[in-house]
Residue frames as qw, qx, qy, qz and C-alpha x, y, z in Angstrom:
[[0.011, 0.915, -0.070, -0.398, 61.46, -22.78, -56.79],
 [0.788, 0.571, 0.018, 0.228, 63.36, -22.31, -60.00],
 [0.708, -0.180, -0.006, 0.683, 67.10, -21.66, -60.14],
 [0.235, 0.517, 0.203, 0.797, 66.51, -18.36, -61.92],
 [0.414, -0.801, -0.215, -0.375, 64.29, -17.10, -59.09],
 [0.786, -0.503, -0.114, 0.342, 66.86, -18.19, -56.51],
 [0.584, 0.113, 0.090, 0.799, 69.56, -16.25, -58.34],
 [0.001, 0.649, 0.227, 0.726, 67.39, -13.13, -58.55],
 [0.569, -0.757, -0.194, -0.254, 66.31, -13.20, -54.90],
 [0.351, 0.545, -0.571, 0.505, 69.72, -14.02, -53.51],
 [0.217, 0.041, -0.784, 0.580, 69.91, -13.96, -49.70],
 [0.408, -0.005, 0.271, -0.872, 66.33, -12.74, -49.34],
 [0.477, -0.020, -0.765, -0.432, 64.83, -15.98, -50.70],
 [0.236, -0.255, -0.883, 0.317, 63.73, -17.37, -47.30],
 [0.139, 0.358, 0.387, -0.838, 61.73, -14.24, -46.53],
 [0.432, 0.204, -0.400, -0.782, 60.09, -14.24, -49.95],
 [0.397, -0.087, -0.901, -0.151, 59.18, -17.92, -49.49],
 [0.088, -0.327, -0.751, 0.566, 57.62, -17.17, -46.09],
 [0.273, 0.332, 0.077, -0.900, 55.62, -14.33, -47.60],
 [0.466, 0.117, -0.629, -0.611, 54.35, -16.55, -50.40],
 [0.294, -0.150, -0.936, 0.119, 53.35, -19.30, -47.96],
 [0.054, -0.509, -0.653, 0.558, 51.19, -17.00, -45.81],
 [0.008, -0.333, -0.440, -0.834, 48.78, -15.28, -48.19],
 [0.139, 0.253, 0.584, -0.758, 46.41, -13.14, -46.10],
 [0.027, -0.484, -0.761, -0.431, 42.75, -13.39, -47.05],
 [0.186, -0.271, 0.097, -0.939, 40.44, -10.42, -46.49],
 [0.156, 0.220, 0.837, -0.476, 37.73, -10.93, -43.90],
 [0.061, 0.552, 0.770, 0.313, 34.09, -11.12, -44.90],
 [0.146, -0.827, -0.374, 0.393, 33.30, -8.00, -42.83],
 [0.221, -0.527, 0.293, 0.767, 35.93, -5.96, -44.68],
 [0.149, 0.142, 0.758, 0.620, 34.65, -7.12, -48.07],
 [0.021, -0.719, -0.693, -0.039, 31.08, -6.20, -47.13],
 [0.167, -0.797, -0.143, 0.563, 32.16, -2.70, -46.03],
 [0.213, -0.311, 0.515, 0.770, 34.12, -2.17, -49.27],
 [0.100, 0.394, 0.803, 0.435, 31.11, -3.26, -51.34],
 [0.083, -0.815, -0.535, 0.208, 28.82, -0.89, -49.43],
 [0.190, -0.683, 0.111, 0.697, 31.22, 2.04, -49.97],
 [0.194, -0.070, 0.683, 0.700, 31.52, 1.24, -53.68],
 [0.037, 0.586, 0.771, 0.245, 27.75, 1.06, -54.13],
 [0.137, -0.822, -0.346, 0.431, 27.34, 4.38, -52.29],
 [0.207, -0.508, 0.322, 0.771, 29.73, 6.09, -54.74],
 [0.220, 0.243, 0.770, 0.548, 27.86, 4.94, -57.85],
 [0.280, 0.057, -0.030, -0.958, 25.35, 7.41, -59.30],
 [0.492, 0.304, 0.712, -0.398, 21.70, 6.52, -59.06],
 [0.248, 0.249, 0.739, 0.574, 20.07, 5.58, -62.37],
 [0.265, 0.245, 0.067, -0.930, 17.84, 8.27, -63.84],
 [0.583, 0.413, 0.657, -0.240, 14.35, 7.37, -65.01],
 [0.290, 0.118, 0.653, 0.689, 13.95, 7.09, -68.77],
 [0.329, 0.535, 0.228, -0.744, 11.82, 9.78, -70.39],
 [0.611, 0.484, 0.606, 0.159, 9.77, 9.10, -73.48],
 [0.272, -0.097, 0.313, 0.905, 10.98, 11.18, -76.45],
 [0.354, 0.576, 0.243, -0.696, 8.70, 13.94, -77.71],
 [0.641, 0.397, 0.616, 0.226, 7.17, 12.94, -81.01],
 [0.346, 0.903, 0.220, 0.131, 7.14, 16.52, -82.39],
 [0.310, -0.873, 0.274, 0.259, 10.55, 17.65, -81.05],
 [0.655, 0.661, -0.361, 0.068, 13.56, 17.76, -83.32],
 [0.892, -0.189, -0.209, 0.354, 16.59, 15.72, -82.22],
 [0.314, -0.913, 0.120, 0.229, 19.09, 17.77, -80.19],
 [0.441, -0.539, 0.516, 0.499, 22.16, 18.81, -82.08],
 [0.711, 0.644, -0.002, -0.283, 21.41, 17.39, -85.46],
 [0.923, 0.269, 0.037, 0.272, 23.89, 16.02, -87.99],
 [0.315, 0.798, -0.271, 0.436, 26.30, 18.97, -87.67],
 [0.463, -0.682, 0.455, -0.337, 26.86, 18.42, -83.94],
 [0.958, -0.092, 0.271, -0.005, 27.23, 14.69, -84.53],
 [0.759, 0.549, -0.079, 0.341, 29.83, 15.28, -87.26],
 [0.011, -0.825, 0.370, -0.427, 31.67, 17.67, -84.96],
 [0.731, -0.494, 0.418, -0.215, 31.82, 14.97, -82.30],
 [0.960, 0.188, 0.152, 0.139, 33.09, 12.39, -84.78],
 [0.555, 0.700, -0.179, 0.413, 35.88, 14.70, -85.96],
 [0.628, -0.069, -0.455, 0.627, 37.09, 15.37, -82.41],
 [0.248, -0.785, -0.405, 0.398, 35.33, 18.52, -81.28],
 [0.178, 0.981, 0.059, -0.059, 36.12, 22.19, -81.72],
 [0.345, -0.717, 0.488, 0.357, 39.94, 21.94, -81.34],
 [0.556, 0.041, 0.732, 0.390, 40.13, 19.38, -84.16],
 [0.401, 0.778, 0.468, 0.117, 37.79, 21.45, -86.28],
 [0.054, -0.956, 0.140, 0.254, 39.98, 24.54, -85.76],
 [0.437, -0.453, 0.655, 0.418, 43.04, 22.60, -86.93],
 [0.525, 0.374, 0.715, 0.269, 41.15, 21.29, -89.95],
 [0.251, 0.932, 0.259, -0.040, 40.01, 24.78, -90.93],
 [0.209, -0.842, 0.363, 0.340, 43.57, 26.14, -90.53],
 [0.511, -0.173, 0.739, 0.403, 44.99, 23.34, -92.71],
 [0.462, 0.623, 0.602, 0.188, 42.36, 23.91, -95.39],
 [0.099, 0.981, 0.056, -0.157, 42.95, 27.67, -95.41],
 [0.348, -0.652, 0.540, 0.402, 46.71, 27.14, -95.69],
 [0.543, 0.125, 0.753, 0.351, 46.25, 24.72, -98.59],
 [0.365, 0.818, 0.437, 0.083, 43.98, 27.12, -100.43],
 [0.085, -0.943, 0.170, 0.272, 46.46, 29.97, -99.83],
 [0.422, -0.439, 0.668, 0.428, 49.40, 27.95, -101.15],
 [0.520, 0.382, 0.713, 0.273, 47.34, 26.87, -104.15],
 [0.251, 0.917, 0.308, 0.017, 46.26, 30.40, -105.01],
 [0.108, 0.943, -0.295, 0.113, 49.52, 32.24, -104.26],
 [0.947, -0.042, -0.125, 0.294, 52.45, 29.82, -104.46],
 [0.400, -0.823, 0.215, 0.342, 55.61, 31.10, -102.77],
 [0.569, 0.766, -0.290, -0.071, 58.24, 32.04, -105.37],
 [0.217, -0.648, 0.726, -0.070, 61.03, 30.38, -103.40],
 [0.743, -0.003, 0.659, -0.118, 59.56, 26.92, -103.88],
 [0.768, 0.615, 0.175, -0.039, 59.27, 27.23, -107.65],
 [0.234, 0.854, -0.464, 0.031, 62.83, 28.63, -107.91],
 [0.443, -0.475, 0.753, -0.104, 64.20, 25.73, -105.86],
 [0.798, 0.212, 0.558, -0.082, 62.42, 23.14, -107.98],
 [0.653, 0.757, -0.004, -0.020, 63.46, 24.69, -111.31],
 [0.018, -0.819, 0.573, 0.007, 67.14, 24.93, -110.24],
 [0.337, -0.317, 0.887, -0.013, 67.38, 21.18, -109.75],
 [0.791, 0.346, 0.065, -0.499, 65.13, 20.11, -112.64],
 [0.515, 0.513, -0.672, -0.142, 67.96, 18.06, -114.15],
 [0.211, 0.122, -0.924, 0.294, 68.10, 15.77, -111.14],
 [0.565, -0.380, -0.337, -0.650, 64.47, 14.85, -110.56],
 [0.736, -0.314, -0.585, 0.136, 65.14, 12.38, -107.77],
 [0.455, -0.139, -0.421, 0.772, 67.17, 14.73, -105.56],
 [0.149, -0.348, -0.103, -0.920, 64.66, 17.56, -106.03],
 [0.682, -0.425, -0.178, -0.569, 62.06, 15.66, -104.03],
 [0.897, -0.235, -0.343, 0.150, 64.24, 13.26, -102.01],
 [0.252, -0.923, 0.245, -0.158, 66.19, 14.64, -99.05],
 [0.917, -0.224, 0.180, 0.275, 68.87, 11.90, -99.27],
 [0.122, -0.808, 0.401, 0.414, 72.45, 12.87, -100.03],
 [0.619, 0.593, -0.454, -0.244, 74.52, 11.87, -103.06],
 [0.033, -0.419, 0.891, -0.175, 76.46, 9.38, -100.94],
 [0.618, 0.099, 0.652, -0.429, 73.25, 7.48, -100.23],
 [0.768, 0.542, -0.020, -0.340, 72.57, 7.15, -103.97],
 [0.337, 0.619, -0.708, -0.042, 76.13, 5.95, -104.58],
 [0.277, -0.242, 0.883, -0.291, 75.67, 3.18, -102.01],
 [0.741, 0.299, 0.401, -0.449, 72.46, 2.05, -103.74],
 [0.454, -0.103, 0.752, 0.467, 74.31, 1.37, -106.98],
 [0.490, 0.728, 0.401, -0.263, 72.00, 3.40, -109.20]]
């Protein structure tokens, strides 16, 4: 036993040593019952059906793309983000253009949220 383990276990070390020395092994009967219960819970395999030669594939490329993107909730978020981007592109809020034109002389601070003290510490 290592000194570190002795220090961590303290006065309980003899009981931990006794527990490590007597590792109980499961009986063969118990293992067989557990295996039987596990096999009973598994679903039975379904027989494979041959695909119809004339039938179109279910879903198509649109359903497959929807699944790749994350389903309907992800698609709703994507549509909302696209609509917001188109709205801001078509009708820009006047507050944003006023804010950018007021600080046109200081191009870095117009787009960087750092304070003047941060720039002084950089030595620019």
